[in-house]
A tleap script that builds the chain and sets N, CA, C and O, in Angstrom:
source leaprc.protein.ff14SB
mol = sequence {
  NMET SER ASN GLU VAL ASN ASP ASN PRO ILE
  SER THR LEU ILE GLY LYS PRO SER ARG VAL
  TYR THR MET GLY ASP MET LEU THR GLU ASP
  PHE ILE PRO ASP ARG VAL ASN ILE GLU LEU
  SER GLU SER GLY GLU ILE VAL ARG ILE TRP
  ILE CGLY
}
set mol.1.N position { 321.980 -30.273 79.411 }
set mol.1.CA position { 320.792 -31.034 79.706 }
set mol.1.C position { 319.948 -30.267 80.723 }
set mol.1.O position { 320.460 -29.780 81.731 }
set mol.2.N position { 318.675 -30.168 80.449 }
set mol.2.CA position { 317.749 -29.470 81.324 }
set mol.2.C position { 317.138 -30.434 82.330 }
set mol.2.O position { 316.934 -31.610 82.027 }
set mol.3.N position { 316.854 -29.946 83.503 }
set mol.3.CA position { 316.181 -30.750 84.520 }
set mol.3.C position { 314.682 -30.510 84.517 }
set mol.3.O position { 313.960 -31.075 85.338 }
set mol.4.N position { 314.208 -29.673 83.597 }
set mol.4.CA position { 312.783 -29.380 83.516 }
set mol.4.C position { 312.021 -30.602 83.025 }
set mol.4.O position { 312.552 -31.403 82.256 }
set mol.5.N position { 310.795 -30.743 83.461 }
set mol.5.CA position { 309.925 -31.834 83.022 }
set mol.5.C position { 308.984 -31.233 81.993 }
set mol.5.O position { 307.969 -30.635 82.350 }
set mol.6.N position { 309.317 -31.390 80.716 }
set mol.6.CA position { 308.516 -30.779 79.659 }
set mol.6.C position { 307.855 -31.795 78.749 }
set mol.6.O position { 306.661 -31.689 78.471 }
set mol.7.N position { 308.597 -32.761 78.287 }
set mol.7.CA position { 308.112 -33.664 77.248 }
set mol.7.C position { 307.658 -35.021 77.767 }
set mol.7.O position { 307.099 -35.812 77.007 }
set mol.8.N position { 307.884 -35.304 79.034 }
set mol.8.CA position { 307.525 -36.609 79.582 }
set mol.8.C position { 306.120 -36.577 80.171 }
set mol.8.O position { 305.718 -35.580 80.770 }
set mol.9.N position { 305.374 -37.665 80.002 }
set mol.9.CA position { 304.054 -37.734 80.648 }
set mol.9.C position { 304.206 -37.655 82.168 }
set mol.9.O position { 305.161 -38.192 82.728 }
set mol.10.N position { 303.276 -36.994 82.822 }
set mol.10.CA position { 303.329 -36.854 84.276 }
set mol.10.C position { 303.338 -38.214 84.965 }
set mol.10.O position { 303.831 -38.339 86.086 }
set mol.11.N position { 302.797 -39.229 84.302 }
set mol.11.CA position { 302.756 -40.574 84.889 }
set mol.11.C position { 304.159 -41.148 85.106 }
set mol.11.O position { 304.321 -42.065 85.910 }
set mol.12.N position { 305.177 -40.632 84.408 }
set mol.12.CA position { 306.544 -41.124 84.597 }
set mol.12.C position { 307.122 -40.685 85.942 }
set mol.12.O position { 308.171 -41.182 86.353 }
set mol.13.N position { 306.456 -39.767 86.625 }
set mol.13.CA position { 306.947 -39.255 87.903 }
set mol.13.C position { 306.410 -40.027 89.104 }
set mol.13.O position { 306.896 -39.847 90.220 }
set mol.14.N position { 305.423 -40.877 88.890 }
set mol.14.CA position { 304.801 -41.627 89.984 }
set mol.14.C position { 305.822 -42.560 90.628 }
set mol.14.O position { 306.547 -43.277 89.938 }
set mol.15.N position { 305.871 -42.542 91.943 }
set mol.15.CA position { 306.749 -43.427 92.701 }
set mol.15.C position { 308.150 -42.896 92.921 }
set mol.15.O position { 308.941 -43.536 93.615 }
set mol.16.N position { 308.485 -41.747 92.353 }
set mol.16.CA position { 309.820 -41.181 92.550 }
set mol.16.C position { 309.837 -40.363 93.840 }
set mol.16.O position { 308.804 -39.846 94.266 }
set mol.17.N position { 311.020 -40.248 94.465 }
set mol.17.CA position { 311.114 -39.373 95.636 }
set mol.17.C position { 310.726 -37.957 95.222 }
set mol.17.O position { 310.975 -37.549 94.088 }
set mol.18.N position { 310.122 -37.217 96.132 }
set mol.18.CA position { 309.656 -35.885 95.752 }
set mol.18.C position { 309.903 -34.864 96.853 }
set mol.18.O position { 310.101 -35.198 98.021 }
set mol.19.N position { 309.882 -33.603 96.428 }
set mol.19.CA position { 309.993 -32.469 97.345 }
set mol.19.C position { 309.032 -31.408 96.824 }
set mol.19.O position { 309.085 -31.031 95.653 }
set mol.20.N position { 308.166 -30.938 97.691 }
set mol.20.CA position { 307.223 -29.881 97.335 }
set mol.20.C position { 307.576 -28.666 98.177 }
set mol.20.O position { 307.734 -28.773 99.393 }
set mol.21.N position { 307.701 -27.517 97.536 }
set mol.21.CA position { 308.088 -26.308 98.252 }
set mol.21.C position { 307.425 -25.091 97.622 }
set mol.21.O position { 306.954 -25.142 96.485 }
set mol.22.N position { 307.395 -24.007 98.368 }
set mol.22.CA position { 306.834 -22.747 97.890 }
set mol.22.C position { 307.973 -21.848 97.427 }
set mol.22.O position { 309.060 -21.860 98.004 }
set mol.23.N position { 307.716 -21.072 96.386 }
set mol.23.CA position { 308.724 -20.148 95.866 }
set mol.23.C position { 309.316 -19.345 97.023 }
set mol.23.O position { 308.585 -18.832 97.870 }
set mol.24.N position { 310.639 -19.241 97.051 }
set mol.24.CA position { 311.320 -18.476 98.082 }
set mol.24.C position { 311.755 -19.302 99.281 }
set mol.24.O position { 312.540 -18.825 100.100 }
set mol.25.N position { 311.258 -20.541 99.402 }
set mol.25.CA position { 311.694 -21.408 100.498 }
set mol.25.C position { 313.175 -21.734 100.346 }
set mol.25.O position { 313.686 -21.803 99.228 }
set mol.26.N position { 313.856 -21.934 101.455 }
set mol.26.CA position { 315.242 -22.387 101.407 }
set mol.26.C position { 315.247 -23.877 101.096 }
set mol.26.O position { 314.446 -24.635 101.644 }
set mol.27.N position { 316.153 -24.295 100.215 }
set mol.27.CA position { 316.270 -25.701 99.821 }
set mol.27.C position { 317.682 -26.192 100.081 }
set mol.27.O position { 318.635 -25.413 100.071 }
set mol.28.N position { 317.808 -27.490 100.315 }
set mol.28.CA position { 319.137 -28.081 100.407 }
set mol.28.C position { 319.755 -28.082 99.015 }
set mol.28.O position { 319.035 -28.019 98.018 }
set mol.29.N position { 321.063 -28.153 98.938 }
set mol.29.CA position { 321.750 -28.121 97.649 }
set mol.29.C position { 322.138 -29.511 97.163 }
set mol.29.O position { 322.895 -29.638 96.201 }
set mol.30.N position { 321.631 -30.551 97.813 }
set mol.30.CA position { 321.962 -31.905 97.371 }
set mol.30.C position { 321.250 -32.210 96.061 }
set mol.30.O position { 320.106 -31.807 95.852 }
set mol.31.N position { 321.938 -32.923 95.189 }
set mol.31.CA position { 321.369 -33.305 93.898 }
set mol.31.C position { 320.993 -34.772 93.963 }
set mol.31.O position { 321.853 -35.633 94.148 }
set mol.32.N position { 319.714 -35.057 93.811 }
set mol.32.CA position { 319.215 -36.434 93.790 }
set mol.32.C position { 318.585 -36.638 92.418 }
set mol.32.O position { 317.495 -36.127 92.161 }
set mol.33.N position { 319.259 -37.382 91.525 }
set mol.33.CA position { 318.850 -37.466 90.120 }
set mol.33.C position { 317.397 -37.868 89.884 }
set mol.33.O position { 316.785 -37.412 88.919 }
set mol.34.N position { 316.838 -38.710 90.743 }
set mol.34.CA position { 315.466 -39.176 90.521 }
set mol.34.C position { 314.412 -38.351 91.251 }
set mol.34.O position { 313.218 -38.605 91.088 }
set mol.35.N position { 314.822 -37.373 92.047 }
set mol.35.CA position { 313.847 -36.621 92.851 }
set mol.35.C position { 313.036 -35.660 91.982 }
set mol.35.O position { 313.579 -34.943 91.142 }
set mol.36.N position { 311.735 -35.668 92.206 }
set mol.36.CA position { 310.825 -34.738 91.542 }
set mol.36.C position { 310.625 -33.549 92.477 }
set mol.36.O position { 310.215 -33.720 93.625 }
set mol.37.N position { 310.912 -32.354 91.989 }
set mol.37.CA position { 310.726 -31.132 92.758 }
set mol.37.C position { 309.517 -30.396 92.199 }
set mol.37.O position { 309.432 -30.150 90.995 }
set mol.38.N position { 308.589 -30.050 93.072 }
set mol.38.CA position { 307.384 -29.342 92.653 }
set mol.38.C position { 307.373 -27.996 93.367 }
set mol.38.O position { 307.269 -27.925 94.592 }
set mol.39.N position { 307.480 -26.935 92.579 }
set mol.39.CA position { 307.513 -25.582 93.120 }
set mol.39.C position { 306.117 -24.980 93.046 }
set mol.39.O position { 305.477 -24.996 91.995 }
set mol.40.N position { 305.652 -24.447 94.175 }
set mol.40.CA position { 304.328 -23.847 94.255 }
set mol.40.C position { 304.428 -22.332 94.385 }
set mol.40.O position { 305.399 -21.805 94.928 }
set mol.41.N position { 303.410 -21.640 93.879 }
set mol.41.CA position { 303.314 -20.199 94.085 }
set mol.41.C position { 302.809 -19.947 95.503 }
set mol.41.O position { 302.435 -20.887 96.204 }
set mol.42.N position { 302.797 -18.697 95.922 }
set mol.42.CA position { 302.287 -18.342 97.247 }
set mol.42.C position { 300.841 -18.783 97.420 }
set mol.42.O position { 300.406 -19.059 98.538 }
set mol.43.N position { 300.085 -18.851 96.310 }
set mol.43.CA position { 298.671 -19.245 96.383 }
set mol.43.C position { 298.475 -20.753 96.251 }
set mol.43.O position { 297.343 -21.234 96.279 }
set mol.44.N position { 299.583 -21.510 96.107 }
set mol.44.CA position { 299.496 -22.962 96.059 }
set mol.44.C position { 299.388 -23.564 94.672 }
set mol.44.O position { 299.180 -24.770 94.539 }
set mol.45.N position { 299.526 -22.746 93.630 }
set mol.45.CA position { 299.495 -23.261 92.257 }
set mol.45.C position { 300.868 -23.786 91.865 }
set mol.45.O position { 301.889 -23.234 92.275 }
set mol.46.N position { 300.893 -24.851 91.070 }
set mol.46.CA position { 302.163 -25.398 90.590 }
set mol.46.C position { 302.774 -24.427 89.590 }
set mol.46.O position { 302.137 -24.040 88.610 }
set mol.47.N position { 304.019 -24.038 89.855 }
set mol.47.CA position { 304.748 -23.106 89.001 }
set mol.47.C position { 305.742 -23.854 88.121 }
set mol.47.O position { 305.935 -23.517 86.953 }
set mol.48.N position { 306.367 -24.873 88.698 }
set mol.48.CA position { 307.454 -25.566 88.005 }
set mol.48.C position { 307.583 -26.977 88.560 }
set mol.48.O position { 307.408 -27.199 89.758 }
set mol.49.N position { 307.890 -27.928 87.684 }
set mol.49.CA position { 308.220 -29.290 88.090 }
set mol.49.C position { 309.564 -29.620 87.457 }
set mol.49.O position { 309.738 -29.485 86.246 }
set mol.50.N position { 310.513 -30.052 88.281 }
set mol.50.CA position { 311.837 -30.359 87.763 }
set mol.50.C position { 312.433 -31.542 88.512 }
set mol.50.O position { 311.981 -31.906 89.598 }
set mol.51.N position { 313.459 -32.133 87.907 }
set mol.51.CA position { 314.126 -33.319 88.433 }
set mol.51.C position { 315.494 -32.928 88.976 }
set mol.51.O position { 316.201 -32.125 88.366 }
set mol.52.N position { 315.866 -33.491 90.116 }
set mol.52.CA position { 317.215 -33.266 90.631 }
set mol.52.C position { 317.274 -32.954 92.085 }
set mol.52.O position { 318.359 -32.746 92.628 }
savepdb mol mol.pdb
quit
């Protein structure tokens, strides 16, 4: 099972816990099934959105 957000409408992510970080940042290793993770490039563009 993939944690990538590919086929779901972005509206399904509203109200979920979230974490926004820049590529290369250190992250905790805790797995939170409902958490939305938004990875940004150095210039602030969204690179990846994933759950966990």
